[in-house]
Z-matrix of the N, CA and C atoms (Angstrom, degrees):
N
C 1 1.449
C 2 1.532 1 108.41
N 3 1.304 2 117.21 1 131.32
C 4 1.455 3 122.25 2 -179.21
C 5 1.517 4 111.03 3 -82.61
N 6 1.340 5 116.30 4 153.12
C 7 1.459 6 121.19 5 178.42
C 8 1.527 7 111.81 6 -58.42
N 9 1.322 8 117.23 7 -34.15
C 10 1.464 9 120.82 8 -179.46
C 11 1.524 10 111.71 9 -64.58
N 12 1.323 11 117.33 10 -25.17
C 13 1.456 12 121.51 11 -177.71
C 14 1.529 13 112.24 12 -79.52
N 15 1.323 14 117.77 13 -20.72
C 16 1.462 15 121.62 14 -178.24
C 17 1.524 16 108.73 15 -87.41
N 18 1.319 17 117.66 16 107.90
C 19 1.461 18 122.15 17 -176.53
C 20 1.521 19 112.36 18 -116.40
N 21 1.318 20 118.27 19 -15.88
C 22 1.455 21 121.78 20 -175.40
C 23 1.521 22 110.97 21 -71.63
N 24 1.333 23 116.69 22 129.85
C 25 1.454 24 121.17 23 176.78
C 26 1.522 25 109.33 24 -98.70
N 27 1.320 26 115.26 25 137.65
C 28 1.457 27 120.94 26 179.92
C 29 1.522 28 107.77 27 -121.61
N 30 1.320 29 116.62 28 125.57
C 31 1.459 30 120.92 29 177.66
C 32 1.523 31 108.85 30 -90.63
N 33 1.325 32 116.02 31 117.28
C 34 1.454 33 121.04 32 -179.79
C 35 1.519 34 109.98 33 -84.73
N 36 1.326 35 116.43 34 -46.61
C 37 1.462 36 122.52 35 177.43
C 38 1.521 37 108.66 36 -132.16
N 39 1.314 38 115.98 37 140.00
C 40 1.462 39 119.12 38 174.14
C 41 1.521 40 108.58 39 -73.33
N 42 1.330 41 117.54 40 169.08
C 43 1.464 42 121.33 41 178.05
C 44 1.526 43 110.19 42 -57.77
N 45 1.309 44 116.95 43 -42.62
C 46 1.467 45 121.85 44 -179.69
C 47 1.529 46 110.79 45 -64.51
N 48 1.328 47 117.23 46 -43.43
C 49 1.470 48 121.24 47 179.43
C 50 1.525 49 111.59 48 -65.85
N 51 1.337 50 116.50 49 -40.64
C 52 1.452 51 120.89 50 178.98
C 53 1.527 52 110.60 51 -64.71
N 54 1.320 53 116.90 52 -43.60
C 55 1.461 54 121.72 53 177.77
C 56 1.526 55 110.73 54 -59.56
N 57 1.315 56 116.77 55 -46.65
C 58 1.467 57 121.55 56 179.71
C 59 1.530 58 111.16 57 -63.79
N 60 1.329 59 117.64 58 -39.90
C 61 1.459 60 122.34 59 179.81
C 62 1.524 61 111.38 60 -64.80
N 63 1.326 62 117.00 61 -44.96
C 64 1.465 63 120.91 62 179.65
C 65 1.526 64 110.70 63 -64.12
N 66 1.329 65 117.05 64 -43.28
C 67 1.466 66 120.52 65 178.64
C 68 1.529 67 111.07 66 -63.40
N 69 1.314 68 117.08 67 -40.05
C 70 1.464 69 120.25 68 179.86
C 71 1.527 70 111.08 69 -66.99
N 72 1.337 71 116.80 70 -43.11
C 73 1.465 72 120.25 71 176.85
C 74 1.525 73 111.16 72 -60.57
N 75 1.330 74 116.19 73 -43.08
C 76 1.463 75 120.10 74 179.71
C 77 1.525 76 110.92 75 -62.37
N 78 1.324 77 117.76 76 -43.15
C 79 1.465 78 119.85 77 -179.72
C 80 1.524 79 111.10 78 -67.53
N 81 1.330 80 117.83 79 -35.62
C 82 1.458 81 120.37 80 177.36
C 83 1.532 82 111.40 81 -67.19
N 84 1.316 83 117.03 82 -37.58
C 85 1.461 84 120.72 83 176.62
C 86 1.524 85 109.55 84 -63.11
N 87 1.335 86 116.85 85 -45.59
C 88 1.464 87 120.93 86 -179.53
C 89 1.528 88 111.43 87 -62.49
N 90 1.319 89 117.63 88 -35.44
C 91 1.468 90 120.95 89 178.71
C 92 1.530 91 111.81 90 -69.60
N 93 1.323 92 116.86 91 -38.09
C 94 1.473 93 121.58 92 -173.84
C 95 1.531 94 113.30 93 -83.80
N 96 1.324 95 117.77 94 -25.54
C 97 1.461 96 121.72 95 -175.62
C 98 1.532 97 108.93 96 -107.57
N 99 1.324 98 117.96 97 99.30
C 100 1.465 99 119.97 98 -178.53
C 101 1.532 100 113.14 99 -71.23
N 102 1.338 101 117.24 100 -28.29
C 103 1.456 102 121.49 101 -177.13
C 104 1.534 103 108.76 102 -114.79
N 105 1.325 104 116.50 103 104.44
C 106 1.471 105 120.44 104 -175.16
C 107 1.524 106 113.21 105 -67.48
N 108 1.334 107 118.57 106 -16.31
C 109 1.464 108 119.44 107 178.82
C 110 1.528 109 111.43 108 -69.25
N 111 1.329 110 117.31 109 -16.03
C 112 1.469 111 120.64 110 178.87
C 113 1.530 112 112.15 111 -96.91
N 114 1.329 113 117.34 112 7.52
C 115 1.464 114 121.44 113 -177.36
C 116 1.523 115 110.95 114 -95.51
N 117 1.326 116 116.75 115 131.28
C 118 1.457 117 122.62 116 176.24
C 119 1.527 118 107.95 117 -132.33
N 120 1.320 119 116.84 118 122.84
C 121 1.462 120 121.39 119 177.03
C 122 1.516 121 108.53 120 -106.58
N 123 1.331 122 116.07 121 134.73
C 124 1.459 123 121.95 122 -178.83
C 125 1.519 124 108.79 123 -123.81
N 126 1.314 125 116.88 124 132.01
C 127 1.459 126 121.75 125 176.69
C 128 1.516 127 110.42 126 -103.21
N 129 1.318 128 116.40 127 140.71
C 130 1.459 129 121.60 128 178.62
C 131 1.526 130 107.90 129 -114.47
N 132 1.342 131 117.27 130 111.18
C 133 1.462 132 119.30 131 -179.43
C 134 1.534 133 110.97 132 -67.09
N 135 1.322 134 115.51 133 143.17
C 136 1.467 135 121.28 134 178.02
C 137 1.518 136 109.01 135 -126.24
N 138 1.299 137 115.39 136 -179.81
C 139 1.466 138 120.00 137 177.51
C 140 1.522 139 111.90 138 -78.90
N 141 1.328 140 117.03 139 -12.11
C 142 1.454 141 120.75 140 -178.84
C 143 1.522 142 112.63 141 -70.53
N 144 1.311 143 115.17 142 173.32
C 145 1.456 144 120.89 143 179.31
C 146 1.512 145 111.37 144 -74.31
N 147 1.309 146 115.16 145 162.51
C 148 1.452 147 121.28 146 178.48
C 149 1.519 148 109.89 147 -81.84
N 150 1.314 149 116.60 148 146.94
C 151 1.458 150 120.55 149 172.00
C 152 1.515 151 107.19 150 -129.67
N 153 1.298 152 115.48 151 131.02
C 154 1.457 153 120.22 152 -178.49
C 155 1.509 154 109.00 153 -133.18
């Protein structure tokens, strides 16, 4: 099946769910990492749309 043939969009998380998930992950990172100078975040670009 070609990529052009796939047109159906599937929502995995709503905007509200995504916002809550990101905030929860951020708070968990802050709890686990006492020294922020040792923290490195890396983003991996995908073919999907941007969310900000």
